C-alpha positions in Angstrom: -15.9 -48.3 -25.0 -18.5 -50.8 -25.1 -22.3 -50.0 -23.3 -25.6 -51.8 -23.4 -28.4 -49.9 -25.5 -31.5 -49.5 -23.1 -34.2 -46.7 -24.3 -36.7 -45.6 -21.6 -39.4 -45.3 -24.6 -38.6 -49.2 -25.1 -41.9 -51.2 -24.7 -40.6 -54.4 -23.2 -38.1 -55.0 -20.3 -34.9 -55.5 -21.9 -35.8 -52.5 -24.3 -35.5 -50.2 -21.2 -33.4 -50.7 -17.9 -34.6 -50.8 -14.3 -30.6 -51.3 -13.2 -30.7 -48.1 -11.3 -33.6 -49.1 -9.2 -31.3 -52.1 -8.0 -28.8 -49.6 -6.4 -31.4 -47.1 -4.8 -32.5 -48.1 -1.3 -36.5 -47.5 -0.8 -36.8 -43.9 0.7 -40.4 -42.4 0.3 -42.0 -44.2 -2.2 -42.2 -41.4 -5.0 -39.7 -39.3 -6.9 -36.7 -38.5 -5.0 -34.2 -35.8 -5.4 -30.1 -35.9 -5.9 -27.8 -33.2 -5.9 -25.2 -32.8 -8.6 -21.8 -32.6 -7.1 -20.4 -30.7 -9.7 -23.2 -28.2 -10.7 -25.0 -28.3 -6.9 -28.1 -28.7 -9.0 -30.7 -31.1 -8.3 -32.0 -33.8 -10.3 -34.8 -36.3 -9.8 -34.7 -40.0 -9.5 -37.3 -42.7 -8.8 -37.0 -44.4 -5.9 -35.4 -48.1 -5.3 -35.5 -51.5 -4.3 -32.4 -51.9 -2.2 -31.1 -54.9 -4.1 -27.5 -54.1 -4.3 -26.3 -52.7 -0.9 -23.1 -50.5 -0.6 -20.6 -52.0 2.4 -20.1 -49.5 4.8 -16.2 -50.5 5.1 -15.8 -49.9 1.2 -17.7 -46.6 1.3 -15.3 -45.3 4.3 -12.3 -46.6 2.7 -11.8 -43.9 -0.3 -8.8 -41.4 -0.2 -10.0 -38.2 1.1 -11.0 -36.0 -1.9 -11.7 -39.1 -4.3 -14.5 -37.6 -6.7 -15.3 -41.5 -7.2 -16.6 -41.1 -3.5 -18.0 -37.5 -3.3 -19.5 -37.5 -7.1 -20.8 -41.0 -7.2 -22.0 -42.3 -4.0 -25.1 -40.5 -2.4 -25.2 -40.1 1.3 -28.6 -37.6 1.3 -31.4 -37.4 -0.6 -33.8 -34.3 -1.3 -37.0 -33.6 -2.1 -37.6 -30.8 -5.0 -37.4 -27.7 -2.5 -33.9 -28.5 -1.6 -34.9 -29.8 1.7 -33.2 -33.1 2.8 -35.5 -36.0 3.5 -33.1 -38.9 4.2 -29.7 -39.1 5.1 -26.7 -41.3 6.6 -26.7 -39.4 9.1 -30.3 -39.4 10.3 -30.7 -43.1 9.4 -33.7 -42.4 7.0 -31.7 -43.4 4.5 -30.3 -47.2 5.1 -27.0 -47.1 3.1 -25.1 -44.8 0.4 -25.8 -45.9 -2.8 -24.3 -45.5 -6.0 -25.4 -43.1 -8.5 -23.8 -43.9 -12.0 -26.9 -45.5 -13.3 -29.1 -42.8 -12.8 -31.4 -41.4 -15.4 -33.3 -38.1 -14.3 -35.7 -38.5 -17.4 -36.9 -41.9 -16.0 -40.6 -42.7 -16.9 -42.2 -44.8 -14.2 -39.8 -47.6 -13.8 -38.6 -47.3 -17.0 -34.9 -45.6 -17.8 -32.3 -45.4 -20.3 -29.2 -46.1 -18.0 -27.2 -48.3 -19.9 -25.2 -50.8 -18.1 -21.0 -50.7 -18.7 -19.7 -54.0 -20.8 -16.1 -52.5 -20.9 -14.8 -49.0 -20.2 -11.1 -47.7 -21.4 -10.2 -47.4 -17.4 -10.5 -51.2 -17.4 -8.7 -51.7 -20.3 -5.6 -49.5 -19.1 -6.0 -50.5 -15.8 -5.5 -54.6 -17.2 -2.4 -53.2 -19.0 -1.0 -51.6 -16.2 -1.5 -55.0 -14.0 -0.1 -57.0 -16.7 3.1 -54.9 -17.5 4.0 -54.0 -14.4 5.5 -50.9 -13.0 6.8 -49.3 -16.7 6.6 -45.6 -17.4 3.5 -46.5 -19.6 1.9 -48.3 -16.7 2.3 -45.5 -14.4 1.1 -43.1 -16.7 -2.1 -45.0 -17.2 -2.7 -45.1 -13.4 -2.0 -41.7 -12.6 -4.3 -40.8 -15.5 -7.2 -42.5 -13.7 -6.1 -41.1 -10.6 -6.1 -37.5 -11.6 -9.1 -37.6 -12.9 -10.6 -38.4 -9.9 -8.7 -35.7 -7.9 -6.0 -37.8 -6.5 -2.3 -37.4 -6.6 0.2 -40.2 -8.7 0.8 -43.4 -7.4 3.7 -43.8 -5.3 6.9 -44.1 -7.6 9.4 -46.8 -7.7 7.0 -49.5 -6.6 8.3 -53.2 -6.8 6.4 -55.3 -9.0 4.3 -56.9 -6.4 3.8 -53.4 -5.1 2.5 -52.4 -8.4 0.1 -54.5 -9.2 -1.5 -54.8 -5.5 -2.0 -50.8 -5.9 -3.6 -51.1 -9.5 -5.4 -54.1 -7.9 -7.2 -51.2 -5.4 -7.4 -48.7 -7.9 -9.9 -51.3 -9.6 -11.7 -51.3 -6.8 -12.3 -47.6 -6.4 -12.5 -47.0 -10.1 -14.7 -50.0 -11.4 -17.0 -50.2 -8.7 -20.7 -51.2 -8.8 -19.9 -52.6 -12.6 -19.5 -56.4 -11.5 -15.9 -56.8 -11.9 -14.8 -56.9 -7.9 -15.8 -60.5 -7.5 -13.8 -61.2 -10.2 -10.9 -59.4 -9.6 -10.9 -61.2 -6.3 -11.3 -65.0 -7.9 -8.5 -64.2 -10.0 -6.3 -63.5 -7.5 -7.6 -66.1 -5.3 -8.5 -63.4 -2.2 -12.4 -64.4 -2.2 -11.7 -66.0 1.2 -9.4 -63.6 2.6 -10.9 -60.3 1.3 -15.0 -60.5 1.7 -15.4 -60.3 5.2 -18.6 -62.5 5.3 -16.6 -65.4 3.7 -13.6 -64.8 6.1 -15.9 -64.6 9.1 -17.4 -68.1 8.2 -14.3 -69.6 7.7 -15.0 -70.8 3.8 -12.1 -71.7 2.0 -10.6 -71.1 -1.3 -12.2 -74.2 -3.0 -15.6 -73.1 -1.7 -15.5 -69.6 -2.8 -13.5 -70.1 -6.3 -15.1 -73.0 -7.9 -19.0 -73.4 -8.7 -20.8 -76.6 -7.5 -20.9 -79.6 -9.9 -24.2 -79.6 -11.3 -26.8 -82.0 -10.0 -27.0 -83.4 -13.3 -23.4 -84.7 -13.5 -23.4 -86.1 -10.4 -26.3 -88.1 -11.5 -25.1 -89.3 -14.1 -21.6 -90.0 -12.6 -21.7 -91.7 -9.5 -17.5 -91.1 -9.1 -18.5 -87.6 -8.8 
């Protein structure tokens, strides 16, 4: 519904995008090829910097047949002759990466990949979570699941069960788009659902609230 305007012909960063390089790990230092799951065709991509690493527990948590896993997360890359040059299996690929932000017509580091600001799926799932297990809310969630190759959500869920199911759907549908942290924050579950936070014994207060700025503590000794 709203998406940022980026163009690979731009002169200055901000006019063009480099966001795809954040998701792609370093593979070979040059052009790599990804297989389009819908067509089977190879599509070129630049190599990456490996800034945003996919959590393997998340990668393995998708339902079988979910296109958001099979089509949108890459676990092997190819050369121009259709030879696998790195994969999770041979450990030459350090992690499976998101291909939502791939521009096959990139120019060097410059791409036209446009970060999402808000998608229809986000609106639909926000409505469903707020409305609870109504017919309309079920219809919206099931539309998103069907588009992903999955069956309908279990019927006759309680309010709590339905909202938990919608939250889970948001995790997969909006993955790699910068929503999950905020979803867990408003559910007060950052300290329980983020593995590293849980292992370190971080509390909800530590995870949810930002530290007071030093300028404020300097001005007010009571803080």
